[in-house]
Each structure stands twice: as structure tokens, then as C-alpha cells.
C-alpha positions as a LaTeX table, in Angstrom:
\begin{tabular}{lrrr}
\hline
Residue & $x$ (\AA) & $y$ (\AA) & $z$ (\AA) \\
\hline
Unk1 & 21.85 & $-36.76$ & 135.80 \\
Unk2 & 23.05 & $-40.08$ & 137.11 \\
Unk3 & 26.75 & $-40.66$ & 137.62 \\
Unk4 & 28.32 & $-43.00$ & 135.08 \\
Unk5 & 29.44 & $-46.42$ & 136.34 \\
Unk6 & 32.45 & $-46.27$ & 134.02 \\
Unk7 & 34.17 & $-43.43$ & 132.21 \\
Unk8 & 33.67 & $-39.70$ & 132.59 \\
Unk9 & 31.32 & $-36.96$ & 131.48 \\
Unk10 & 33.46 & $-34.04$ & 130.34 \\
Unk11 & 32.48 & $-30.58$ & 129.17 \\
Unk12 & 35.34 & $-28.43$ & 127.87 \\
Unk13 & 37.73 & $-30.84$ & 129.59 \\
Unk14 & 36.05 & $-30.52$ & 133.00 \\
Unk15 & 34.60 & $-33.60$ & 134.68 \\
Unk16 & 31.03 & $-32.80$ & 135.64 \\
Unk17 & 30.85 & $-35.54$ & 138.24 \\
Unk18 & 33.73 & $-34.11$ & 140.22 \\
Unk19 & 31.42 & $-31.17$ & 140.89 \\
Unk20 & 28.80 & $-30.96$ & 143.63 \\
Unk21 & 25.12 & $-31.57$ & 142.94 \\
Unk22 & 24.50 & $-27.81$ & 143.14 \\
Unk23 & 27.33 & $-27.08$ & 140.70 \\
Unk24 & 25.95 & $-29.65$ & 138.24 \\
Unk25 & 22.49 & $-28.08$ & 138.55 \\
Unk26 & 24.02 & $-24.67$ & 137.82 \\
Unk27 & 25.83 & $-26.16$ & 134.82 \\
Unk28 & 22.56 & $-27.59$ & 133.46 \\
Unk29 & 20.76 & $-24.29$ & 133.99 \\
Unk30 & 23.42 & $-22.32$ & 132.12 \\
Unk31 & 24.43 & $-24.76$ & 129.39 \\
Unk32 & 21.65 & $-27.18$ & 128.53 \\
Unk33 & 18.29 & $-26.49$ & 126.96 \\
Unk34 & 15.72 & $-29.27$ & 127.19 \\
Unk35 & 12.85 & $-29.94$ & 124.77 \\
Unk36 & 10.34 & $-32.54$ & 125.87 \\
Unk37 & 7.84 & $-34.54$ & 123.85 \\
Unk38 & 5.04 & $-33.34$ & 126.14 \\
Unk39 & 6.11 & $-29.64$ & 125.96 \\
Unk40 & 5.54 & $-28.99$ & 129.72 \\
Unk41 & 4.10 & $-25.52$ & 129.10 \\
Unk42 & 2.48 & $-23.75$ & 132.03 \\
Unk43 & $-1.23$ & $-23.79$ & 131.08 \\
Unk44 & $-2.26$ & $-20.48$ & 132.67 \\
Unk45 & 0.60 & $-18.48$ & 131.12 \\
Unk46 & 0.67 & $-17.04$ & 127.61 \\
Unk47 & 3.18 & $-18.22$ & 125.01 \\
Unk48 & 5.33 & $-15.17$ & 125.72 \\
Unk49 & 5.15 & $-15.68$ & 129.50 \\
Unk50 & 6.13 & $-19.35$ & 129.11 \\
Unk51 & 9.23 & $-18.29$ & 127.16 \\
Unk52 & 10.01 & $-15.59$ & 129.74 \\
Unk53 & 9.91 & $-18.03$ & 132.68 \\
Unk54 & 13.56 & $-19.25$ & 132.45 \\
Unk55 & 14.68 & $-15.63$ & 132.08 \\
Unk56 & 12.70 & $-14.64$ & 135.16 \\
Unk57 & 14.22 & $-17.52$ & 137.14 \\
Unk58 & 17.69 & $-16.36$ & 136.05 \\
Unk59 & 16.85 & $-12.80$ & 137.13 \\
Unk60 & 17.12 & $-11.13$ & 133.72 \\
Unk61 & 15.66 & $-7.59$ & 133.62 \\
Unk62 & 11.93 & $-7.57$ & 132.78 \\
Unk63 & 12.37 & $-5.52$ & 129.57 \\
Unk64 & 14.99 & $-7.98$ & 128.29 \\
Unk65 & 12.67 & $-10.89$ & 129.10 \\
Unk66 & 9.86 & $-9.49$ & 126.96 \\
Unk67 & 12.16 & $-8.60$ & 124.06 \\
Unk68 & 13.90 & $-11.98$ & 124.07 \\
Unk69 & 10.61 & $-13.92$ & 124.28 \\
Unk70 & 9.06 & $-11.90$ & 121.45 \\
Unk71 & 12.15 & $-12.32$ & 119.24 \\
Unk72 & 12.29 & $-16.09$ & 119.76 \\
Unk73 & 8.59 & $-16.61$ & 119.18 \\
Unk74 & 8.77 & $-14.46$ & 116.03 \\
Unk75 & 11.73 & $-16.50$ & 114.77 \\
Unk76 & 9.57 & $-19.60$ & 115.15 \\
Unk77 & 6.65 & $-18.04$ & 113.27 \\
Unk78 & 4.51 & $-17.27$ & 116.32 \\
Unk79 & 4.55 & $-13.46$ & 116.36 \\
Unk80 & 0.76 & $-13.49$ & 116.15 \\
Unk81 & 0.39 & $-15.93$ & 119.07 \\
Unk82 & 2.37 & $-14.16$ & 121.83 \\
Unk83 & $-0.67$ & $-13.63$ & 124.07 \\
Unk84 & $-2.29$ & $-17.04$ & 123.49 \\
Unk85 & $-2.38$ & $-19.69$ & 126.22 \\
Unk86 & $-1.29$ & $-23.27$ & 125.38 \\
Unk87 & $-4.91$ & $-24.45$ & 125.14 \\
Unk88 & $-5.43$ & $-21.89$ & 122.35 \\
Unk89 & $-2.49$ & $-23.22$ & 120.31 \\
Unk90 & $-2.14$ & $-26.22$ & 118.02 \\
Unk91 & 0.19 & $-29.05$ & 119.03 \\
Unk92 & 2.80 & $-27.80$ & 116.55 \\
Unk93 & 2.54 & $-24.26$ & 117.91 \\
Unk94 & 2.93 & $-25.57$ & 121.47 \\
Unk95 & 6.10 & $-27.42$ & 120.43 \\
Unk96 & 7.48 & $-24.21$ & 118.91 \\
Unk97 & 6.72 & $-22.33$ & 122.16 \\
Unk98 & 8.61 & $-25.08$ & 124.01 \\
Unk99 & 11.55 & $-24.63$ & 121.60 \\
Unk100 & 11.53 & $-20.87$ & 122.15 \\
Unk101 & 11.46 & $-21.38$ & 125.94 \\
Unk102 & 14.39 & $-23.79$ & 125.67 \\
Unk103 & 16.37 & $-21.17$ & 123.73 \\
Unk104 & 15.60 & $-18.26$ & 126.04 \\
Unk105 & 18.82 & $-18.67$ & 128.05 \\
Unk106 & 20.86 & $-19.27$ & 124.87 \\
Unk107 & 22.18 & $-22.75$ & 125.76 \\
Unk108 & 25.10 & $-24.19$ & 123.79 \\
Unk109 & 23.73 & $-27.73$ & 124.26 \\
Unk110 & 20.20 & $-28.82$ & 123.33 \\
Unk111 & 18.71 & $-32.12$ & 124.45 \\
Unk112 & 15.52 & $-32.90$ & 122.54 \\
Unk113 & 13.47 & $-35.89$ & 123.71 \\
Unk114 & 11.29 & $-37.09$ & 120.81 \\
Unk115 & 10.67 & $-33.51$ & 119.61 \\
Unk116 & 8.55 & $-34.73$ & 116.69 \\
Unk117 & 6.84 & $-37.63$ & 118.44 \\
Unk118 & 3.34 & $-36.15$ & 118.49 \\
Unk119 & 3.55 & $-33.95$ & 115.40 \\
Unk120 & 2.25 & $-34.30$ & 111.85 \\
Unk121 & 4.85 & $-34.77$ & 109.07 \\
Unk122 & 4.89 & $-31.11$ & 107.94 \\
Unk123 & 5.31 & $-29.75$ & 111.46 \\
Unk124 & 7.91 & $-32.44$ & 112.20 \\
Unk125 & 9.92 & $-31.26$ & 109.20 \\
Unk126 & 9.73 & $-27.64$ & 110.42 \\
Unk127 & 10.96 & $-28.63$ & 113.88 \\
Unk128 & 13.80 & $-30.75$ & 112.47 \\
Unk129 & 14.78 & $-27.93$ & 110.10 \\
Unk130 & 14.90 & $-25.56$ & 113.07 \\
Unk131 & 17.03 & $-27.95$ & 115.14 \\
Unk132 & 19.36 & $-28.24$ & 112.14 \\
Unk133 & 19.61 & $-24.43$ & 111.98 \\
Unk134 & 20.56 & $-24.37$ & 115.65 \\
Unk135 & 23.26 & $-26.96$ & 114.99 \\
Unk136 & 24.56 & $-24.92$ & 112.04 \\
Unk137 & 24.80 & $-21.93$ & 114.42 \\
Unk138 & 27.26 & $-23.94$ & 116.52 \\
Unk139 & 25.02 & $-25.53$ & 119.12 \\
Unk140 & 25.27 & $-29.19$ & 120.00 \\
Unk141 & 21.92 & $-30.91$ & 119.44 \\
Unk142 & 21.35 & $-34.26$ & 121.10 \\
Unk143 & 18.08 & $-35.75$ & 119.95 \\
Unk144 & 16.39 & $-38.91$ & 121.15 \\
Unk145 & 14.12 & $-40.31$ & 118.47 \\
Unk146 & 12.43 & $-43.43$ & 117.19 \\
Unk147 & 11.80 & $-41.68$ & 113.87 \\
Unk148 & 14.19 & $-42.98$ & 111.17 \\
Unk149 & 13.67 & $-39.84$ & 109.04 \\
Unk150 & 14.76 & $-37.66$ & 111.97 \\
Unk151 & 17.77 & $-39.88$ & 112.69 \\
Unk152 & 18.90 & $-39.73$ & 109.05 \\
Unk153 & 19.35 & $-35.95$ & 109.35 \\
Unk154 & 21.92 & $-36.29$ & 112.12 \\
Unk155 & 25.63 & $-35.86$ & 111.53 \\
Unk156 & 26.27 & $-38.67$ & 114.01 \\
Unk157 & 23.96 & $-41.35$ & 115.39 \\
Unk158 & 24.41 & $-43.35$ & 118.54 \\
Unk159 & 22.34 & $-46.33$ & 119.57 \\
Unk160 & 21.52 & $-46.88$ & 123.26 \\
Unk161 & 20.77 & $-50.50$ & 124.15 \\
Unk162 & 20.78 & $-51.91$ & 127.68 \\
Unk163 & 22.70 & $-48.91$ & 129.01 \\
Unk164 & 25.43 & $-49.17$ & 126.38 \\
Unk165 & 26.10 & $-46.55$ & 123.73 \\
Unk166 & 27.26 & $-47.74$ & 120.30 \\
Unk167 & 27.87 & $-46.05$ & 116.96 \\
Unk168 & 24.79 & $-46.41$ & 114.76 \\
Unk169 & 25.34 & $-46.88$ & 111.04 \\
Unk170 & 21.85 & $-46.95$ & 109.59 \\
Unk171 & 18.61 & $-48.78$ & 110.00 \\
Unk172 & 18.82 & $-52.33$ & 111.20 \\
Unk173 & 16.60 & $-54.83$ & 109.43 \\
\hline
\end{tabular}
């Protein structure tokens, strides 16, 4: 994350940019889950192994890794796809694996970059419904989107133009 030119980035009243680069990396690892438009799944790993990867990197016990991955994939309707590799999954299924992987470390903040950008309308609705569920559970969901239907579901919209953030009050003609 780049340092702001003006203002501060606070989390629970703590300025993140008064911390070292390593401390900020640790903060991201423990508090932020990322969902990317391109999924970034590891092609030679199964769906379950892809979800286990963050847990492995955080040194969770192996049995916990398997249980957590299976639970998350089941919650996203992929219980029958645990042992499938990304190439054996539809685009929508790959996005759900990416969502499960993002949730594996139970982050309180979710940053979703165009999570519905390459999905059909039905799958997009499922993904947006799931992100809404996560928000209802108390997580902060920050979503970048060009999709007006996705933006309309947000409780608050911000508009980023030329490096400036402004309140967004609906579609501009």
C-alpha cells in the first residue's frame, strides 16, 4: 500500500503508516482478505489445497487446514469440487474458490476488485449475495466495481477520480 500524500490511514485508531513495512505486511496478512478479478488460483493445486494455502503459510495445524477449507468450500456450494483443479472448474466456481481462500484466515476486512467482472448475471448475483452476507456478519467489504447493479447494493459508495475520493450519490448521466 502506498503512503497517502495527505491525511492518515487508521485502523482501530492506529495509524498504519507509522508502522514499519514489515508491520504493515503483517497487518494485511492478519486483517485483510483480497479477492481479485482474475482469481489467482494455483493451477496445479486442487480447490481445497488452494484454500488451505493461506493457512499453511500462517502455520495452522494440517488437520485444521483441511477442515477449514472443506467448510468454506461447502458454504460456497462446492462440497463436490474439493479435489478439482482450477482448469476443471467453471469461472463461477473458480471465483467461489477464490472467495473461500480469501476467507480462510477469517479477515475482518475484505477488498474485492471487480469480483463479478467476468461472471454471468446469475453467478454475479450469487457472489454479491455472499459478499452481503459477509458484511451482515460484521466484516467490512470494500468492493471496486464498474457494475452499477453491484454498486447499488452497497451501504455506502465512494467515487475515485484522479486520486481523490468523493461520496457517490447514484449514477451520473
